[in-house]
N, C-alpha and C positions, 0 to 999 in steps of 0.2 A: 397392767398385766391382771388377770385372777390369781388370784392370792393361794387356789391350788394348782392351776398351773406351773408357779412359782416352785411349788414340792415336787411335781413331776419327772417323769424322768425314763429314761432306754437305755437299754444295756449297751457303754460304751462298743462295744463290737458293732453295734448295728451302725455306728455313724463313720466305722469303718466303711459301708458301702459309698457314700459322696465320697469321699479321698478316693477308693479304686476308681470311681467312675471319672470322677475329673481325671486322675492317671492315665486311663484307657482315649485321651481325648489330648493326649499331651500335654494336660497343666500339671503345675507344681500346687497341689491342694494349702496347704501350709499358707502359701503365696497369694494364692487367689482369695480364700477365705478370709484370709487374719489371724488364723488361729492354731496351734499346735496339733498335730494328727494326735487322738487318745493313743498313751500308750495300751501294746496288747501283751496281755496276762490270761494267766488259766481263768483268773478268776474276775473277767473285766470287770470294769467303779461302773458308774450310777450315773447317766450324760442328759443334765436338764433338757424338758423339754421344748422351752421357752428358748433357749441357746440354740437346740436344732433348728428350731425353726428361722430364728437368723440364718443359719448356716444355709438353708437350702433359696432364703430370699438374695445374699450376696452368691450362690453357685446361680442362679436362675439370671441373676443380671449379666453376670462374669459371660457364660454361655449365652445371652442373649433367647432362654427357650422360657416361656413360658408356661409348657408340656412337661417341664422336667418333674415332675412329679410322675408323671406318666412314664415318662423314660426310665427314669434312675431307678424305679422299681423292680424294673424289669431284669435287674443285672444283679437280684436276688440269691445269696448262697448260704448250706448252712451254717457259717464257720459268722456269719453275719448279726445270727441270734443269737450265737453261746450256745449254749447248754439247751435251750429250748429246741434248736433247729435238730439236733440229733433224737431226743425224747421222740418229737414228732415222725421223724426218719424210722423209727424201729417202732412204728402203730403197724399194727395191722393192714388197716384199711385207712380210706380217708375221715369216715365216718369217728372213729376212734382218735386221728391225728385232730380234728378240730376237738374232738371231747375235751383233748389233751390241753389244746389252745386255751378253752376255754375256763380250763382250770389254772392258767400259770399264766395267766396273758401278762401278769405285772412285771412277770420275769421281762417282757419284749416292749411289752407299753402300758405304760403305769399312768394313763390318763382316764378318759370314759371307759368301765368296764362293758364286753363283749357279751351277748345274751345270743343262744342258741334257743330259736322258735322251728317249733314243728307244727306242720297242719297234714293235712292226709297227701297230699301230692308235695312238698317244698319242703326244705327248710331255709331259714333265716338266720344267716349272722347280721347283727345290727350294734350300733354304739350310739347314745343318744349324746345330748350336752349339757348335763347338769352340772359336770363339772369344768364346762368350762368349752371353746372350739379353739385349737392349736391351730386353727388354718386351713385354707385348701393343700400349699404343697405339704403339709404335714399327712392330710388324710390322703390326699389320692398316692403317696409315696407310699403308706403303709398298705391302703387297699390293694395295688397293684402289684405289692411283693409277695402278699397273700396271696393272690392267687395265681401269680408268678408262682411261689413256692407249689403252689396245689398241683399245677400242671406236669412242674417236673419230678413230683413224687410219683404223679399217676402215669408220666410219661405219654401223658397227653399234651402234646403242645396250643390242641385247639380246644380243648375243654373252657367251656362257657357257662356262667350263669343265667336263671333266668331273668333277669333283671338285677341293677345297680342302680342304688341310692346314694346322692350326696347330701350333707347335708348345707353346703356351705354351695355360693353364690351360682349362675348359671354361667360357663366361661361364654368369650364371644362365639366360637368353633368347639360345637358338642361331637362333629363328623368321626377326629382319631379316637375320641374315647369308644364311641360305637364302633368302630371296627379294630381297636384292640380287642376291649372286653367282648365283643363278639353279639350283644345285646341290646335291649333296649338302657340306657344311661336316661335318669333323670337328678336334676339341680335342684336347692331352694326345696329340700325332701324334710321332714321331719326331726329324722333321723338318716344316719350314712348306715348304708343296709349291703349286702351279697346278699341274692336271691338263687338258691339250687335246688333243681329237680332234687326229688328223695334219692334217687336212684345212684347218682352220686356216689352217696356214703358209703354206696360199694365197692369203690375203686379201692384195688388193692395195690399195696403199695411193695415194690420190688426191694426194700430195702430191710421190709418187717423181720424184726430179730426179737422176739418175745424175753429173753435173759437178760439182750442190753437195756432192752427196756426200763427192765425193773432195776435196773443198777442207774440208770439215768433219771429216773421221776423220784428214785433217793434222794441224790443230790439237787433234783431240780425244786424239792420239796424243803428244802435244808434251807436253800437258797433262800424261796419262798418267806419264810419266817423270822429270815433277817432285816427284809423290807419292813419301815416304818408302816405303822398302820394306819388304814385308806384315810378311817374316821374317827380318829382321837384328836386330830390339831389343825387348827385354823379354821373358821368359821362358816364355811360350808361343813365341816363334822361335827361342831358345836350342836348349827342348825337339827342335822340328820339324828344324832342322837336325841334330843331332845322330842323329834317329833317320833323318836324309836318309842322313847319312853311312854311320851301320852297318849299315843294312838287306841291303846287298849280302854282310857276312859271315856273314849266317844265325843273328845273334846279339845282335840284336836286342833290348833289354828294360828291364824302368825300372830295375831293378840297372845292367845297362851304362853307360847315360845318367844316373842319378842320381852313381856312382863318379866320370866325366866331369865332372860338374859338383862336383866334390867336397860332396854330399848323401848321405844313406843316401836308400834308396827309399820309405821312409814319411816323411820329410823332405820327399823334393819331391813324393810324392802329397800332400799338405796342401797343398806348398806351389800347387799347378799346380789340387785345389780351391777354392783361395781366388781361384782366377783363373775360377772358374767353368767347369775343364775336368777330363781325366781325361788319362792316358799312353796309355788307352788310345783314347779318343776321339780323340787327336794322331798316335796309330799309325795309326787306321784314315784319319786327312785326309793324312797324310803317304801313304799307300800309295796312296791314291785318285788322288790328285793327280800321282804320280812316274806312274802305270798309264797316267793319259792321256798324259801328257807322252811314253810310252817307246811308246805305241799309235802315235802320231802319226809314228814314225821308221819306215819300211816295210821298214828293212834289219835291227830286231831281231825275232827268233823268241820267239813265244810262250815258250818254254822258259829264253831267254834274260830275258824280264819277267820271268818269276817268279823267275830268282833274284835278281835286282837287286832284287827287291821282297822278298829273304828268305821267300821261300816254296820249303820243298823239292820242293814236289811241281805241276807246271802244274794240276794238277786243283785244288787248294785254292786255287789263285790265279783260277781262272776260278769257281770258287765264289763268293769275293769279291767278282768284279770283279761277279758277277750281282746280289749284293745291296743293293750301291752304286746299279747304273744298271736294272735289271732287262736286261741286254745281255750276251749273251759276250762274251769279248773279241772273238773273230772278228767277230761283226755288230758291234761297235762302229768294227772299224778299217775294215769296208766300209760302214757309213754315213757315215764322216767321211771317205773317198777317193770 
């Protein structure tokens, strides 16, 4: 088990989604899953992602349903997402809701971070695998739940993306996925993605309430502060910290980082592989994370950002950034500003 996944969590309110789903089918969730239902409280606790994955696998066997993720996610409601469900509902339009989701995602799904990427006609929500892969059932439940939530918010039951990608292996039959998503669905991809036409962001929400949104966001911000720092514990966090420290020197390498950890490069790579990652993946993730942060600072020139990220030429930084986001750094900055 990837040590990062061992620390990753979802709100316990989200786990109620599965117990509610089983109850609707006449099953006692606690008996079927062999685990007590999480307690309900005003401030729901955190539930380990690896345990969530195990519960989904048990439920899929009990129901004899390999498409459980596709079916379960459709039963999502705001209460399953805790306070974030209501923060999102109070936004003015779908674009604002997705922006809040990106900012507060760790309150809902604390594994691989979500990124919004824009080009001229589309907005892409993407999740990589640098922090590990929790598995198809976890990913499919989350992506289906997200789209279903969007459909519910907009009162558009047939709202469909332009394309859906999953990082996990292709199942035997993809027709049920294509029928429900209403678009092309790909598997074995480099990342999990939802690609929407840009116009979708303008969809208004009937539940919009700016005053309530401000109050709820303050509560969500407080909850976010209480989460453990995602970059300060575990081997992956240590490596990402060292990468970020050494990038500006222009000499960031697996050899340099391994030496700081008193490991051989080969031993470091083996340990990262056991965590479900690699030095190359963490280097890319660190550069992308820092690039987005630096581009939000209008005082930094693109040449300075390239140097801070360890690139010898600005053109190399531009090529990499376009691979990450489909945008040039200039276009990204223009859209953010």
